[in-house]
PDB file of N, CA, C and O in Angstrom, chain B, residues numbered from 101:
ATOM      1  N   MET B 101       0.863  -1.169   0.000  1.00  0.00           N
ATOM      2  CA  MET B 101       0.000   0.000   0.000  1.00  0.00           C
ATOM      3  C   MET B 101       0.902   1.221   0.000  1.00  0.00           C
ATOM      4  O   MET B 101       1.777   1.351   0.856  1.00  0.00           O
ATOM      5  N   ASN B 102       0.693   2.113  -0.953  1.00  0.00           N
ATOM      6  CA  ASN B 102       1.564   3.279  -0.982  1.00  0.00           C
ATOM      7  C   ASN B 102       1.149   4.305   0.072  1.00  0.00           C
ATOM      8  O   ASN B 102       0.078   4.204   0.671  1.00  0.00           O
ATOM      9  N   LYS B 103       2.002   5.276   0.279  1.00  0.00           N
ATOM     10  CA  LYS B 103       1.822   6.249   1.354  1.00  0.00           C
ATOM     11  C   LYS B 103       0.501   7.000   1.240  1.00  0.00           C
ATOM     12  O   LYS B 103      -0.180   7.196   2.247  1.00  0.00           O
ATOM     13  N   GLU B 104       0.126   7.422   0.041  1.00  0.00           N
ATOM     14  CA  GLU B 104      -1.102   8.192  -0.142  1.00  0.00           C
ATOM     15  C   GLU B 104      -2.337   7.367   0.192  1.00  0.00           C
ATOM     16  O   GLU B 104      -3.272   7.866   0.818  1.00  0.00           O
ATOM     17  N   ILE B 105      -2.339   6.111  -0.225  1.00  0.00           N
ATOM     18  CA  ILE B 105      -3.473   5.236   0.073  1.00  0.00           C
ATOM     19  C   ILE B 105      -3.541   4.973   1.573  1.00  0.00           C
ATOM     20  O   ILE B 105      -4.622   5.008   2.162  1.00  0.00           O
ATOM     21  N   PHE B 106      -2.395   4.710   2.193  1.00  0.00           N
ATOM     22  CA  PHE B 106      -2.332   4.453   3.627  1.00  0.00           C
ATOM     23  C   PHE B 106      -2.896   5.638   4.398  1.00  0.00           C
ATOM     24  O   PHE B 106      -3.711   5.462   5.304  1.00  0.00           O
ATOM     25  N   GLU B 107      -2.466   6.838   4.043  1.00  0.00           N
ATOM     26  CA  GLU B 107      -2.961   8.037   4.721  1.00  0.00           C
ATOM     27  C   GLU B 107      -4.444   8.247   4.447  1.00  0.00           C
ATOM     28  O   GLU B 107      -5.187   8.642   5.345  1.00  0.00           O
ATOM     29  N   GLY B 108      -4.884   7.988   3.225  1.00  0.00           N
ATOM     30  CA  GLY B 108      -6.276   8.189   2.868  1.00  0.00           C
ATOM     31  C   GLY B 108      -7.222   7.229   3.557  1.00  0.00           C
ATOM     32  O   GLY B 108      -8.362   7.584   3.855  1.00  0.00           O
ATOM     33  N   LYS B 109      -6.763   6.021   3.813  1.00  0.00           N
ATOM     34  CA  LYS B 109      -7.590   5.001   4.455  1.00  0.00           C
ATOM     35  C   LYS B 109      -7.420   4.975   5.970  1.00  0.00           C
ATOM     36  O   LYS B 109      -8.003   4.122   6.639  1.00  0.00           O
ATOM     37  N   TRP B 110      -6.649   5.876   6.511  1.00  0.00           N
ATOM     38  CA  TRP B 110      -6.279   5.807   7.912  1.00  0.00           C
ATOM     39  C   TRP B 110      -7.481   5.684   8.843  1.00  0.00           C
ATOM     40  O   TRP B 110      -7.464   4.854   9.752  1.00  0.00           O
ATOM     41  N   ASN B 111      -8.521   6.487   8.639  1.00  0.00           N
ATOM     42  CA  ASN B 111      -9.678   6.419   9.528  1.00  0.00           C
ATOM     43  C   ASN B 111     -10.331   5.043   9.492  1.00  0.00           C
ATOM     44  O   ASN B 111     -10.844   4.576  10.509  1.00  0.00           O
ATOM     45  N   GLN B 112     -10.320   4.397   8.347  1.00  0.00           N
ATOM     46  CA  GLN B 112     -10.876   3.054   8.232  1.00  0.00           C
ATOM     47  C   GLN B 112      -9.982   2.008   8.888  1.00  0.00           C
ATOM     48  O   GLN B 112     -10.469   0.974   9.344  1.00  0.00           O
ATOM     49  N   LEU B 113      -8.697   2.266   8.938  1.00  0.00           N
ATOM     50  CA  LEU B 113      -7.731   1.279   9.417  1.00  0.00           C
ATOM     51  C   LEU B 113      -7.422   1.369  10.911  1.00  0.00           C
ATOM     52  O   LEU B 113      -6.802   0.461  11.465  1.00  0.00           O
ATOM     53  N   LYS B 114      -7.839   2.437  11.562  1.00  0.00           N
ATOM     54  CA  LYS B 114      -7.486   2.636  12.977  1.00  0.00           C
ATOM     55  C   LYS B 114      -7.896   1.464  13.861  1.00  0.00           C
ATOM     56  O   LYS B 114      -7.126   1.046  14.725  1.00  0.00           O
ATOM     57  N   GLY B 115      -9.088   0.934  13.657  1.00  0.00           N
ATOM     58  CA  GLY B 115      -9.543  -0.194  14.466  1.00  0.00           C
ATOM     59  C   GLY B 115      -8.665  -1.412  14.289  1.00  0.00           C
ATOM     60  O   GLY B 115      -8.390  -2.133  15.248  1.00  0.00           O
ATOM     61  N   SER B 116      -8.229  -1.640  13.076  1.00  0.00           N
ATOM     62  CA  SER B 116      -7.349  -2.761  12.805  1.00  0.00           C
ATOM     63  C   SER B 116      -5.986  -2.565  13.466  1.00  0.00           C
ATOM     64  O   SER B 116      -5.378  -3.524  13.942  1.00  0.00           O
ATOM     65  N   VAL B 117      -5.513  -1.333  13.494  1.00  0.00           N
ATOM     66  CA  VAL B 117      -4.244  -1.023  14.169  1.00  0.00           C
ATOM     67  C   VAL B 117      -4.366  -1.339  15.654  1.00  0.00           C
ATOM     68  O   VAL B 117      -3.470  -1.942  16.244  1.00  0.00           O
ATOM     69  N   GLN B 118      -5.486  -0.926  16.256  1.00  0.00           N
ATOM     70  CA  GLN B 118      -5.704  -1.174  17.685  1.00  0.00           C
ATOM     71  C   GLN B 118      -5.752  -2.674  17.969  1.00  0.00           C
ATOM     72  O   GLN B 118      -5.228  -3.133  18.984  1.00  0.00           O
ATOM     73  N   THR B 119      -6.376  -3.431  17.077  1.00  0.00           N
ATOM     74  CA  THR B 119      -6.449  -4.885  17.241  1.00  0.00           C
ATOM     75  C   THR B 119      -5.075  -5.515  17.106  1.00  0.00           C
ATOM     76  O   THR B 119      -4.699  -6.376  17.901  1.00  0.00           O
ATOM     77  N   GLN B 120      -4.331  -5.088  16.103  1.00  0.00           N
ATOM     78  CA  GLN B 120      -3.005  -5.656  15.836  1.00  0.00           C
ATOM     79  C   GLN B 120      -1.996  -5.294  16.924  1.00  0.00           C
ATOM     80  O   GLN B 120      -1.224  -6.142  17.370  1.00  0.00           O
ATOM     81  N   TRP B 121      -2.008  -4.042  17.342  1.00  0.00           N
ATOM     82  CA  TRP B 121      -1.021  -3.546  18.297  1.00  0.00           C
ATOM     83  C   TRP B 121      -1.743  -2.923  19.480  1.00  0.00           C
ATOM     84  O   TRP B 121      -1.810  -1.700  19.601  1.00  0.00           O
ATOM     85  N   GLY B 122      -2.279  -3.760  20.346  1.00  0.00           N
ATOM     86  CA  GLY B 122      -3.123  -3.346  21.467  1.00  0.00           C
ATOM     87  C   GLY B 122      -2.453  -2.477  22.509  1.00  0.00           C
ATOM     88  O   GLY B 122      -3.142  -1.848  23.313  1.00  0.00           O
ATOM     89  N   LYS B 123      -1.135  -2.422  22.520  1.00  0.00           N
ATOM     90  CA  LYS B 123      -0.449  -1.566  23.499  1.00  0.00           C
ATOM     91  C   LYS B 123      -0.520  -0.086  23.122  1.00  0.00           C
ATOM     92  O   LYS B 123      -0.221   0.778  23.945  1.00  0.00           O
ATOM     93  N   LEU B 124      -0.912   0.206  21.889  1.00  0.00           N
ATOM     94  CA  LEU B 124      -1.007   1.602  21.451  1.00  0.00           C
ATOM     95  C   LEU B 124      -2.331   2.185  21.952  1.00  0.00           C
ATOM     96  O   LEU B 124      -3.378   1.545  21.850  1.00  0.00           O
ATOM     97  N   THR B 125      -2.273   3.387  22.486  1.00  0.00           N
ATOM     98  CA  THR B 125      -3.483   4.035  22.983  1.00  0.00           C
ATOM     99  C   THR B 125      -4.246   4.690  21.826  1.00  0.00           C
ATOM    100  O   THR B 125      -3.703   4.894  20.739  1.00  0.00           O
ATOM    101  N   ASP B 126      -5.508   5.012  22.085  1.00  0.00           N
ATOM    102  CA  ASP B 126      -6.306   5.698  21.072  1.00  0.00           C
ATOM    103  C   ASP B 126      -5.666   7.030  20.698  1.00  0.00           C
ATOM    104  O   ASP B 126      -5.645   7.398  19.523  1.00  0.00           O
ATOM    105  N   ASP B 127      -5.149   7.752  21.681  1.00  0.00           N
ATOM    106  CA  ASP B 127      -4.491   9.037  21.405  1.00  0.00           C
ATOM    107  C   ASP B 127      -3.272   8.856  20.507  1.00  0.00           C
ATOM    108  O   ASP B 127      -3.052   9.643  19.587  1.00  0.00           O
ATOM    109  N   GLU B 128      -2.481   7.821  20.775  1.00  0.00           N
ATOM    110  CA  GLU B 128      -1.302   7.566  19.943  1.00  0.00           C
ATOM    111  C   GLU B 128      -1.713   7.221  18.516  1.00  0.00           C
ATOM    112  O   GLU B 128      -1.095   7.683  17.557  1.00  0.00           O
ATOM    113  N   ILE B 129      -2.744   6.419  18.381  1.00  0.00           N
ATOM    114  CA  ILE B 129      -3.218   6.038  17.051  1.00  0.00           C
ATOM    115  C   ILE B 129      -3.708   7.266  16.299  1.00  0.00           C
ATOM    116  O   ILE B 129      -3.449   7.406  15.104  1.00  0.00           O
ATOM    117  N   ASP B 130      -4.416   8.160  16.994  1.00  0.00           N
ATOM    118  CA  ASP B 130      -4.872   9.401  16.350  1.00  0.00           C
ATOM    119  C   ASP B 130      -3.695  10.257  15.895  1.00  0.00           C
ATOM    120  O   ASP B 130      -3.750  10.870  14.829  1.00  0.00           O
ATOM    121  N   LYS B 131      -2.632  10.302  16.696  1.00  0.00           N
ATOM    122  CA  LYS B 131      -1.468  11.130  16.366  1.00  0.00           C
ATOM    123  C   LYS B 131      -0.661  10.571  15.198  1.00  0.00           C
ATOM    124  O   LYS B 131       0.098  11.306  14.565  1.00  0.00           O
ATOM    125  N   ILE B 132      -0.813   9.296  14.910  1.00  0.00           N
ATOM    126  CA  ILE B 132      -0.095   8.693  13.785  1.00  0.00           C
ATOM    127  C   ILE B 132      -0.549   9.319  12.474  1.00  0.00           C
ATOM    128  O   ILE B 132       0.261   9.519  11.569  1.00  0.00           O
ATOM    129  N   GLU B 133      -1.831   9.628  12.364  1.00  0.00           N
ATOM    130  CA  GLU B 133      -2.395  10.319  11.195  1.00  0.00           C
ATOM    131  C   GLU B 133      -2.053   9.640   9.873  1.00  0.00           C
ATOM    132  O   GLU B 133      -1.862  10.318   8.863  1.00  0.00           O
ATOM    133  N   GLY B 134      -1.977   8.334   9.868  1.00  0.00           N
ATOM    134  CA  GLY B 134      -1.698   7.629   8.621  1.00  0.00           C
ATOM    135  C   GLY B 134      -0.245   7.646   8.201  1.00  0.00           C
ATOM    136  O   GLY B 134       0.068   7.302   7.062  1.00  0.00           O
ATOM    137  N   ASP B 135       0.645   8.034   9.086  1.00  0.00           N
ATOM    138  CA  ASP B 135       2.073   8.118   8.774  1.00  0.00           C
ATOM    139  C   ASP B 135       2.760   6.834   9.246  1.00  0.00           C
ATOM    140  O   ASP B 135       2.910   6.610  10.447  1.00  0.00           O
ATOM    141  N   ALA B 136       3.170   6.008   8.309  1.00  0.00           N
ATOM    142  CA  ALA B 136       3.796   4.732   8.640  1.00  0.00           C
ATOM    143  C   ALA B 136       5.085   4.921   9.438  1.00  0.00           C
ATOM    144  O   ALA B 136       5.449   4.053  10.231  1.00  0.00           O
ATOM    145  N   THR B 137       5.771   6.029   9.242  1.00  0.00           N
ATOM    146  CA  THR B 137       7.005   6.304   9.989  1.00  0.00           C
ATOM    147  C   THR B 137       6.684   6.514  11.468  1.00  0.00           C
ATOM    148  O   THR B 137       7.405   6.028  12.340  1.00  0.00           O
ATOM    149  N   LYS B 138       5.610   7.231  11.743  1.00  0.00           N
ATOM    150  CA  LYS B 138       5.197   7.431  13.143  1.00  0.00           C
ATOM    151  C   LYS B 138       4.768   6.108  13.766  1.00  0.00           C
ATOM    152  O   LYS B 138       5.097   5.826  14.918  1.00  0.00           O
ATOM    153  N   LEU B 139       4.039   5.303  13.011  1.00  0.00           N
ATOM    154  CA  LEU B 139       3.628   3.991  13.508  1.00  0.00           C
ATOM    155  C   LEU B 139       4.852   3.148  13.817  1.00  0.00           C
ATOM    156  O   LEU B 139       4.904   2.475  14.847  1.00  0.00           O
ATOM    157  N   CYS B 140       5.823   3.182  12.942  1.00  0.00           N
ATOM    158  CA  CYS B 140       7.060   2.430  13.141  1.00  0.00           C
ATOM    159  C   CYS B 140       7.743   2.854  14.439  1.00  0.00           C
ATOM    160  O   CYS B 140       8.170   2.010  15.227  1.00  0.00           O
ATOM    161  N   GLY B 141       7.843   4.147  14.652  1.00  0.00           N
ATOM    162  CA  GLY B 141       8.472   4.651  15.871  1.00  0.00           C
ATOM    163  C   GLY B 141       7.754   4.210  17.127  1.00  0.00           C
ATOM    164  O   GLY B 141       8.387   3.852  18.120  1.00  0.00           O
ATOM    165  N   LEU B 142       6.432   4.236  17.087  1.00  0.00           N
ATOM    166  CA  LEU B 142       5.666   3.798  18.260  1.00  0.00           C
ATOM    167  C   LEU B 142       5.825   2.309  18.517  1.00  0.00           C
ATOM    168  O   LEU B 142       5.890   1.879  19.669  1.00  0.00           O
ATOM    169  N   LEU B 143       5.887   1.529  17.459  1.00  0.00           N
ATOM    170  CA  LEU B 143       6.094   0.090  17.642  1.00  0.00           C
ATOM    171  C   LEU B 143       7.462  -0.186  18.251  1.00  0.00           C
ATOM    172  O   LEU B 143       7.609  -1.074  19.091  1.00  0.00           O
ATOM    173  N   GLN B 144       8.453   0.574  17.828  1.00  0.00           N
ATOM    174  CA  GLN B 144       9.784   0.422  18.408  1.00  0.00           C
ATOM    175  C   GLN B 144       9.745   0.756  19.900  1.00  0.00           C
ATOM    176  O   GLN B 144      10.313   0.039  20.724  1.00  0.00           O
ATOM    177  N   GLU B 145       9.072   1.843  20.228  1.00  0.00           N
ATOM    178  CA  GLU B 145       9.018   2.309  21.614  1.00  0.00           C
ATOM    179  C   GLU B 145       8.201   1.369  22.502  1.00  0.00           C
ATOM    180  O   GLU B 145       8.667   0.965  23.568  1.00  0.00           O
ATOM    181  N   ARG B 146       7.003   1.024  22.078  1.00  0.00           N
ATOM    182  CA  ARG B 146       6.092   0.226  22.902  1.00  0.00           C
ATOM    183  C   ARG B 146       6.472  -1.245  22.994  1.00  0.00           C
ATOM    184  O   ARG B 146       6.319  -1.872  24.042  1.00  0.00           O
ATOM    185  N   TYR B 147       6.965  -1.784  21.893  1.00  0.00           N
ATOM    186  CA  TYR B 147       7.228  -3.220  21.834  1.00  0.00           C
ATOM    187  C   TYR B 147       8.709  -3.571  21.849  1.00  0.00           C
ATOM    188  O   TYR B 147       9.064  -4.750  21.849  1.00  0.00           O
ATOM    189  N   GLY B 148       9.573  -2.571  21.862  1.00  0.00           N
ATOM    190  CA  GLY B 148      11.003  -2.826  21.899  1.00  0.00           C
ATOM    191  C   GLY B 148      11.528  -3.496  20.633  1.00  0.00           C
ATOM    192  O   GLY B 148      12.489  -4.264  20.680  1.00  0.00           O
ATOM    193  N   LYS B 149      10.900  -3.204  19.517  1.00  0.00           N
ATOM    194  CA  LYS B 149      11.300  -3.803  18.248  1.00  0.00           C
ATOM    195  C   LYS B 149      12.401  -2.965  17.591  1.00  0.00           C
ATOM    196  O   LYS B 149      12.520  -1.764  17.837  1.00  0.00           O
ATOM    197  N   SER B 150      13.184  -3.615  16.768  1.00  0.00           N
ATOM    198  CA  SER B 150      14.138  -2.868  15.958  1.00  0.00           C
ATOM    199  C   SER B 150      13.359  -2.160  14.863  1.00  0.00           C
ATOM    200  O   SER B 150      12.211  -2.506  14.587  1.00  0.00           O
ATOM    201  N   LYS B 151      13.980  -1.175  14.245  1.00  0.00           N
ATOM    202  CA  LYS B 151      13.330  -0.456  13.153  1.00  0.00           C
ATOM    203  C   LYS B 151      12.969  -1.416  12.029  1.00  0.00           C
ATOM    204  O   LYS B 151      11.876  -1.339  11.469  1.00  0.00           O
ATOM    205  N   GLU B 152      13.878  -2.313  11.701  1.00  0.00           N
ATOM    206  CA  GLU B 152      13.648  -3.264  10.616  1.00  0.00           C
ATOM    207  C   GLU B 152      12.487  -4.195  10.936  1.00  0.00           C
ATOM    208  O   GLU B 152      11.665  -4.481  10.065  1.00  0.00           O
ATOM    209  N   ALA B 153      12.411  -4.669  12.173  1.00  0.00           N
ATOM    210  CA  ALA B 153      11.323  -5.571  12.572  1.00  0.00           C
ATOM    211  C   ALA B 153       9.983  -4.846  12.538  1.00  0.00           C
ATOM    212  O   ALA B 153       8.982  -5.400  12.085  1.00  0.00           O
ATOM    213  N   ALA B 154       9.968  -3.603  13.018  1.00  0.00           N
ATOM    214  CA  ALA B 154       8.732  -2.817  13.009  1.00  0.00           C
ATOM    215  C   ALA B 154       8.279  -2.551  11.574  1.00  0.00           C
ATOM    216  O   ALA B 154       7.093  -2.670  11.267  1.00  0.00           O
ATOM    217  N   GLU B 155       9.210  -2.194  10.703  1.00  0.00           N
ATOM    218  CA  GLU B 155       8.862  -1.940   9.302  1.00  0.00           C
ATOM    219  C   GLU B 155       8.315  -3.194   8.630  1.00  0.00           C
ATOM    220  O   GLU B 155       7.352  -3.124   7.867  1.00  0.00           O
ATOM    221  N   ALA B 156       8.929  -4.342   8.914  1.00  0.00           N
ATOM    222  CA  ALA B 156       8.470  -5.603   8.325  1.00  0.00           C
ATOM    223  C   ALA B 156       7.069  -5.948   8.825  1.00  0.00           C
ATOM    224  O   ALA B 156       6.236  -6.428   8.055  1.00  0.00           O
ATOM    225  N   GLU B 157       6.809  -5.708  10.090  1.00  0.00           N
ATOM    226  CA  GLU B 157       5.494  -5.984  10.653  1.00  0.00           C
ATOM    227  C   GLU B 157       4.432  -5.075  10.036  1.00  0.00           C
ATOM    228  O   GLU B 157       3.329  -5.526   9.724  1.00  0.00           O
ATOM    229  N   ILE B 158       4.763  -3.808   9.864  1.00  0.00           N
ATOM    230  CA  ILE B 158       3.835  -2.862   9.236  1.00  0.00           C
ATOM    231  C   ILE B 158       3.570  -3.268   7.794  1.00  0.00           C
ATOM    232  O   ILE B 158       2.428  -3.227   7.335  1.00  0.00           O
ATOM    233  N   GLU B 159       4.610  -3.657   7.086  1.00  0.00           N
ATOM    234  CA  GLU B 159       4.450  -4.065   5.685  1.00  0.00           C
ATOM    235  C   GLU B 159       3.534  -5.286   5.580  1.00  0.00           C
ATOM    236  O   GLU B 159       2.662  -5.331   4.712  1.00  0.00           O
ATOM    237  N   ALA B 160       3.726  -6.268   6.450  1.00  0.00           N
ATOM    238  CA  ALA B 160       2.875  -7.461   6.439  1.00  0.00           C
ATOM    239  C   ALA B 160       1.432  -7.086   6.763  1.00  0.00           C
ATOM    240  O   ALA B 160       0.500  -7.602   6.147  1.00  0.00           O
ATOM    241  N   TRP B 161       1.252  -6.196   7.722  1.00  0.00           N
ATOM    242  CA  TRP B 161      -0.089  -5.731   8.093  1.00  0.00           C
ATOM    243  C   TRP B 161      -0.736  -5.006   6.918  1.00  0.00           C
ATOM    244  O   TRP B 161      -1.914  -5.218   6.632  1.00  0.00           O
ATOM    245  N   GLN B 162       0.024  -4.153   6.237  1.00  0.00           N
ATOM    246  CA  GLN B 162      -0.508  -3.422   5.086  1.00  0.00           C
ATOM    247  C   GLN B 162      -0.930  -4.379   3.968  1.00  0.00           C
ATOM    248  O   GLN B 162      -1.965  -4.173   3.334  1.00  0.00           O
ATOM    249  N   LEU B 163      -0.153  -5.400   3.732  1.00  0.00           N
ATOM    250  CA  LEU B 163      -0.491  -6.375   2.678  1.00  0.00           C
ATOM    251  C   LEU B 163      -1.803  -7.073   2.982  1.00  0.00           C
ATOM    252  O   LEU B 163      -2.582  -7.346   2.069  1.00  0.00           O
ATOM    253  N   ARG B 164      -2.060  -7.366   4.243  1.00  0.00           N
ATOM    254  CA  ARG B 164      -3.325  -8.006   4.630  1.00  0.00           C
ATOM    255  C   ARG B 164      -4.511  -7.089   4.428  1.00  0.00           C
ATOM    256  O   ARG B 164      -5.631  -7.560   4.233  1.00  0.00           O
ATOM    257  N   HIS B 165      -4.281  -5.767   4.471  1.00  0.00           N
ATOM    258  CA  HIS B 165      -5.375  -4.809   4.374  1.00  0.00           C
ATOM    259  C   HIS B 165      -5.429  -4.098   3.029  1.00  0.00           C
ATOM    260  O   HIS B 165      -6.189  -3.143   2.864  1.00  0.00           O
ATOM    261  N   ASN B 166      -4.652  -4.542   2.087  1.00  0.00           N
ATOM    262  CA  ASN B 166      -4.604  -3.919   0.760  1.00  0.00           C
ATOM    263  C   ASN B 166      -5.525  -4.676  -0.200  1.00  0.00           C
ATOM    264  O   ASN B 166      -5.097  -5.173  -1.242  1.00  0.00           O
ATOM    265  N   ARG B 167      -6.776  -4.745   0.177  1.00  0.00           N
ATOM    266  CA  ARG B 167      -7.752  -5.469  -0.658  1.00  0.00           C
ATOM    267  C   ARG B 167      -8.818  -4.555  -1.119  1.00  0.00           C
ATOM    268  O   ARG B 167      -9.728  -4.978  -1.831  1.00  0.00           O
TER     269      ARG B 167
END
């Protein structure tokens, strides 16, 4: 999913983000604003993931929702 589509669908995808990454608060999800870089940073912070692991997880999640 490219950046523009990700940002455009963000309101539809927020619930899925909360389900996938339950440690993220509603406020944090709102602040992401469809920015995969911000999501990556929060995953690193909350889950202690490396940047590469967080990016791979986001990419896999995006592929599941790119229908």
